[in-house]
Structures are given as C-alpha cells and as structure tokens.
PLY file of the C-alpha trace (Angstrom):
ply
format ascii 1.0
element vertex 304
property float x
property float y
property float z
element edge 303
property int vertex1
property int vertex2
end_header
130.88 81.80 -4.02
133.60 82.02 -1.13
136.24 80.39 -3.36
135.57 83.04 -6.13
135.67 85.76 -3.29
139.25 84.72 -2.51
140.30 85.01 -6.12
138.63 88.33 -6.39
140.63 89.11 -3.47
143.99 88.09 -4.79
143.17 89.87 -7.93
142.91 93.07 -6.40
146.43 92.56 -4.53
148.07 91.89 -7.77
146.44 95.11 -9.22
147.54 96.91 -6.02
151.10 95.41 -6.29
151.44 96.41 -9.96
153.07 92.78 -10.74
152.07 89.23 -9.51
155.75 88.65 -8.21
155.13 91.54 -5.43
151.69 90.29 -4.71
153.17 86.76 -4.01
155.20 88.49 -1.63
152.56 90.45 0.05
150.10 87.38 0.03
152.78 84.72 0.74
151.50 82.78 -2.20
153.68 81.34 -4.90
153.78 83.21 -8.33
152.45 80.18 -10.44
149.36 80.04 -7.83
148.71 83.73 -8.40
148.60 83.28 -12.19
146.10 80.33 -12.26
144.15 82.46 -9.83
143.80 85.29 -12.33
143.48 82.60 -15.24
140.45 81.24 -13.50
138.93 84.73 -13.00
139.47 85.15 -16.54
137.77 82.04 -17.87
134.94 82.66 -15.63
134.10 86.09 -16.77
135.48 85.71 -20.21
137.34 88.76 -20.18
140.99 90.02 -19.83
141.83 91.58 -16.18
145.03 92.82 -16.83
147.25 94.33 -19.62
151.13 94.67 -19.25
153.11 97.69 -19.81
156.65 98.72 -19.09
156.50 98.37 -15.27
154.71 95.78 -14.69
150.43 95.18 -14.82
147.74 97.15 -15.07
143.90 96.84 -15.03
142.10 96.60 -18.32
138.74 98.80 -18.10
136.77 95.57 -17.30
139.48 95.04 -14.69
138.81 98.38 -13.45
135.07 97.78 -13.07
135.61 94.62 -11.46
137.90 96.19 -8.95
135.36 98.94 -8.00
132.92 95.85 -7.08
135.29 93.91 -5.22
135.94 97.08 -2.94
132.40 97.30 -2.41
132.17 93.83 -1.74
134.63 93.80 0.85
132.92 96.69 2.95
129.79 94.90 2.62
131.66 91.72 3.90
133.60 93.71 6.66
130.37 95.21 7.91
128.26 91.97 7.61
131.05 90.14 10.10
130.40 93.63 12.65
126.62 92.76 12.25
127.02 89.23 13.10
129.10 89.96 16.32
126.42 92.02 17.60
126.17 95.39 18.77
128.59 95.56 21.28
129.79 99.03 21.51
133.48 97.52 23.01
133.68 95.81 19.42
136.23 97.35 16.81
134.84 99.23 13.92
135.82 101.85 11.40
134.41 104.72 9.28
136.07 105.78 6.42
134.80 109.93 5.87
135.28 112.42 3.31
133.91 115.90 4.71
133.87 119.30 3.59
135.97 122.58 5.75
132.62 123.04 7.99
132.22 119.50 8.76
136.07 118.46 9.27
136.67 121.67 11.15
133.74 122.38 13.32
130.89 119.81 13.15
132.78 116.67 13.51
135.82 117.65 15.92
132.75 118.66 18.21
130.90 115.46 17.91
133.51 112.83 17.81
134.25 112.36 21.38
130.81 111.76 21.83
130.92 108.93 19.34
133.65 107.57 20.96
131.58 107.40 24.37
129.35 105.13 22.49
131.41 102.92 20.45
135.20 103.09 22.13
136.54 101.03 19.67
135.63 102.52 16.67
138.59 104.08 14.20
137.73 107.23 11.95
139.26 107.47 8.89
138.71 111.50 8.00
140.19 113.02 4.92
139.10 116.11 2.83
136.27 116.05 0.28
137.43 115.71 -3.23
135.69 115.49 -6.69
134.61 112.15 -6.88
133.50 111.58 -3.52
130.06 110.19 -4.90
132.16 107.62 -7.10
134.13 106.50 -3.96
130.75 106.25 -2.13
129.52 104.06 -4.80
132.71 101.94 -4.57
133.01 101.30 -1.10
136.10 103.19 -0.88
134.56 105.18 1.81
131.67 105.19 4.19
130.32 108.62 4.42
130.53 112.10 2.74
130.01 115.27 4.51
129.06 118.68 3.14
126.83 120.23 0.44
124.43 118.32 -1.06
124.36 118.47 -4.85
122.73 116.42 -7.63
125.07 113.97 -8.23
124.86 112.47 -5.09
121.49 111.11 -6.12
122.24 107.79 -6.83
120.27 104.47 -6.51
122.73 102.71 -4.08
123.22 105.93 -2.11
121.09 108.01 0.83
121.00 111.24 1.49
120.40 113.27 4.66
119.96 116.63 4.93
120.37 118.26 8.25
120.41 122.14 7.81
120.55 125.05 5.24
123.76 126.79 5.34
123.59 130.60 5.04
126.88 132.68 4.08
126.92 135.52 6.37
129.61 138.52 7.08
130.88 138.00 10.13
133.36 139.17 13.16
134.27 138.59 16.59
131.47 139.58 19.19
132.76 142.91 20.37
133.92 143.77 16.87
133.06 147.70 16.28
131.35 146.84 13.11
128.78 144.90 15.34
127.31 148.25 16.01
126.49 149.37 12.78
123.44 149.97 11.10
122.29 147.05 8.92
122.42 149.71 6.11
125.57 151.00 6.79
127.35 149.10 3.87
130.50 151.84 3.79
131.39 150.37 7.33
132.74 147.17 5.69
135.51 149.28 4.16
137.03 150.61 7.12
138.30 147.08 8.24
140.72 144.40 6.42
139.19 141.22 4.92
139.43 137.57 4.86
139.21 135.15 2.06
138.28 131.83 2.51
140.39 130.38 -0.72
139.71 126.49 -0.17
136.57 127.42 -2.29
136.50 130.19 -5.29
133.33 130.81 -4.39
133.95 132.67 -1.25
136.12 135.10 -3.23
133.68 135.38 -5.88
130.70 136.06 -3.74
132.31 138.22 -1.30
133.69 140.57 -4.21
130.39 140.67 -5.91
128.57 141.60 -2.64
130.81 144.54 -1.56
130.91 145.90 -5.03
127.37 145.57 -5.25
126.89 147.59 -2.12
129.59 150.04 -2.29
130.75 150.56 -5.96
134.32 149.29 -4.80
136.70 146.29 -4.00
137.00 145.40 -0.38
140.64 145.51 1.68
141.65 142.06 1.36
144.83 141.71 3.67
144.81 137.81 3.79
143.76 134.60 1.81
143.65 131.26 3.54
142.49 127.59 2.62
143.01 127.13 6.58
139.46 127.56 7.83
140.89 127.20 11.21
143.38 130.01 10.70
140.86 132.11 9.79
138.82 131.52 12.84
141.98 132.71 15.06
142.35 135.53 13.15
138.94 136.56 13.07
139.32 136.39 16.81
142.02 138.31 17.57
141.74 141.00 14.89
139.89 143.35 13.26
138.88 141.62 10.09
135.93 140.67 8.53
135.04 137.47 6.29
131.87 135.93 4.21
131.73 132.36 6.00
128.83 129.86 6.69
126.91 131.38 9.65
126.94 127.46 11.14
130.80 127.59 11.15
130.99 130.71 13.10
128.50 129.60 15.53
130.25 126.16 15.79
133.69 127.34 17.63
135.18 127.34 20.68
136.78 130.29 22.53
136.59 133.82 21.37
132.58 134.38 20.03
132.21 135.17 16.17
128.87 136.46 15.14
127.16 137.10 12.04
127.45 141.11 11.47
123.97 143.01 10.99
124.84 144.29 7.57
123.64 141.84 5.35
126.26 141.03 2.25
126.05 137.03 2.14
123.49 135.71 0.30
124.26 131.91 -1.03
121.96 129.14 0.88
122.68 125.72 0.47
121.64 122.52 2.23
124.67 120.79 3.84
124.03 116.85 5.17
125.36 113.28 4.38
125.75 110.69 1.79
126.05 107.38 2.17
125.93 103.88 1.01
122.22 102.32 1.70
124.04 98.87 2.75
125.44 100.74 5.67
122.93 102.57 6.97
122.38 99.91 9.44
125.70 99.96 10.63
125.31 101.16 14.39
128.24 103.65 14.48
127.06 105.54 11.31
123.61 105.43 12.68
124.66 106.91 16.13
126.94 109.51 14.14
123.88 110.64 12.09
121.76 110.86 15.44
124.73 113.02 16.96
124.95 115.67 13.38
121.16 116.06 13.84
121.41 117.27 17.29
124.52 119.54 16.81
122.31 121.22 13.83
119.47 121.44 16.30
121.23 123.40 18.57
122.81 125.51 15.96
119.42 126.37 13.91
118.04 127.50 17.74
120.76 129.74 18.00
120.22 130.99 14.33
116.68 131.45 14.86
0 1
1 2
2 3
3 4
4 5
5 6
6 7
7 8
8 9
9 10
10 11
11 12
12 13
13 14
14 15
15 16
16 17
17 18
18 19
19 20
20 21
21 22
22 23
23 24
24 25
25 26
26 27
27 28
28 29
29 30
30 31
31 32
32 33
33 34
34 35
35 36
36 37
37 38
38 39
39 40
40 41
41 42
42 43
43 44
44 45
45 46
46 47
47 48
48 49
49 50
50 51
51 52
52 53
53 54
54 55
55 56
56 57
57 58
58 59
59 60
60 61
61 62
62 63
63 64
64 65
65 66
66 67
67 68
68 69
69 70
70 71
71 72
72 73
73 74
74 75
75 76
76 77
77 78
78 79
79 80
80 81
81 82
82 83
83 84
84 85
85 86
86 87
87 88
88 89
89 90
90 91
91 92
92 93
93 94
94 95
95 96
96 97
97 98
98 99
99 100
100 101
101 102
102 103
103 104
104 105
105 106
106 107
107 108
108 109
109 110
110 111
111 112
112 113
113 114
114 115
115 116
116 117
117 118
118 119
119 120
120 121
121 122
122 123
123 124
124 125
125 126
126 127
127 128
128 129
129 130
130 131
131 132
132 133
133 134
134 135
135 136
136 137
137 138
138 139
139 140
140 141
141 142
142 143
143 144
144 145
145 146
146 147
147 148
148 149
149 150
150 151
151 152
152 153
153 154
154 155
155 156
156 157
157 158
158 159
159 160
160 161
161 162
162 163
163 164
164 165
165 166
166 167
167 168
168 169
169 170
170 171
171 172
172 173
173 174
174 175
175 176
176 177
177 178
178 179
179 180
180 181
181 182
182 183
183 184
184 185
185 186
186 187
187 188
188 189
189 190
190 191
191 192
192 193
193 194
194 195
195 196
196 197
197 198
198 199
199 200
200 201
201 202
202 203
203 204
204 205
205 206
206 207
207 208
208 209
209 210
210 211
211 212
212 213
213 214
214 215
215 216
216 217
217 218
218 219
219 220
220 221
221 222
222 223
223 224
224 225
225 226
226 227
227 228
228 229
229 230
230 231
231 232
232 233
233 234
234 235
235 236
236 237
237 238
238 239
239 240
240 241
241 242
242 243
243 244
244 245
245 246
246 247
247 248
248 249
249 250
250 251
251 252
252 253
253 254
254 255
255 256
256 257
257 258
258 259
259 260
260 261
261 262
262 263
263 264
264 265
265 266
266 267
267 268
268 269
269 270
270 271
271 272
272 273
273 274
274 275
275 276
276 277
277 278
278 279
279 280
280 281
281 282
282 283
283 284
284 285
285 286
286 287
287 288
288 289
289 290
290 291
291 292
292 293
293 294
294 295
295 296
296 297
297 298
298 299
299 300
300 301
301 302
302 303
C-alpha cells in the first residue's frame, strides 16, 4: 500500500508540473523512473492517466478523478500523522479555510488569536469562498468552508454545523439621525446616501426592492463596494445607510454600527461551517468550532 501511495504522489507531481521532465526536477527522480511509476499505475488501474498536448501532458478524465482522490488521501495522511503525534498544542498543524465576507471580515479575525492561544504553531490558510467550495472540501483541497448553508453542502462525506441565523437589516452608525426615526417612517431613508455591498448581487436587488416597495422610488446610491471593511468604515464615519447582515454590524470594532428601527431587510439565512467528516476529530478544528459557537452565542444575546 505504501508503495502505491508513493506512485500516486509521483503521478500527482507529474500532473501538476505538466511534464515528466519538470516533475523529475521537482522530485529529484530520473525521468525513466517516473515513467515506470506512471506505467505501473496505469497497469494497476487499467486506464490511461495522462494524455499529451502541445505543451506537455494533462490528466485524462480518469486521471482527473484519481487526482481528486489523491488530494483527499494526502490530507487524511497528514491528519493521521498529526493524531499519532498526540494532541500537543505546540505541534505543527494547519487548517485551510474558505470563508464568506461576514466570516473573513468579522468572525474569523475576532477569534483567530484565541485559537492561536491554544495552538500557537497552527497555520491558517484563508481564502474567499468561491463556487465549487463543496467539491474542494470533498477533494481535500480545503478543510472547512464558512458561510451560508445551502443544499449543495449536503453530501455523505461532509458535516454541516449551523451557528446562527443571519438577518439582513438596515444599518447605520449608532448616533446617526435616522436612529431616532419611527419604525414606519420609510421616507426618512431618502434623506441620506446609500451604500450597496456589491460582492453579493443579492444585496443590491434586496436594497432596491425593499426601498421601492415601501416608498415607490429608488434610494440615493452613492457608493458601491465589494469590500465589507470599506463599507464598515464609511458607515462609521458618514451618514450612509446600508442593508447588511445584523451579525456583521454588531461584530466590528470601533464606532458602533446598529440596526435601524425602520425595517427594510427581510432575508434570513443559516450561517455556519461545512467540513469533511474525516477531519471532524482534528483538535484545532474542534477548538475552532467551539470558538465560533461562543462568538455567535454572544452575538445572539445582543440581538435578543
């Protein structure tokens, strides 16, 4: 079995390098030896793993499927070695994370230092959530995905944990004049400039629909930004209005941003984590889940 794992990792290096010659340089293994390794795997699976093209080689459809399995096996091997090393907090380790805007801008920055207090040598590799995060989880390319929970995350090899229900609400700084308005004073929203969070098209559609439905005219949109952090700064320093998740507004440091008494936002969605069941017993992941639960328990208490 170990010999076959070695062959599989050699195949992955060839596929990633795009040629046997480049892979031989990476692995410091002769080209004939790599070619023999590839031939052994193709004989074992009775299928071609690579096909030639103008610039080198690329995986066949079966080779692509096998690469997905290799990625998962490589990560499981790494976790198994960490488990055999024990639960020593000083041990090296890593978590690869995809995170939505609320998580990457507010939640994770708030709790990361607490995680490192428990596991000081843990490396976190964070990237924005993208289409296909569920498949990346299944393939072992990432360990956990934070954000909205949807049907695509329902897979027998994945585990889902919901932490809270996010409600989109109209928000502004705590001392904004609109905070003194009545709940039914919808015309007040036209007295101030608006910000649209453009990274998610849903927010623009929701904002325009909500204001049009209540007042019959469009809001004064003066800023469109894909940066949640930039929006927070604008809201803290100006008279802007914006529809955002209520948990995002409560979680930022500095000048407080609060929900406005005038109710415009309507969308509710579960937010949480999706991860492979194979990694569920990894101590840093367990600690991270506990910190997330504590964070949202505090936020939910403030929203109650």
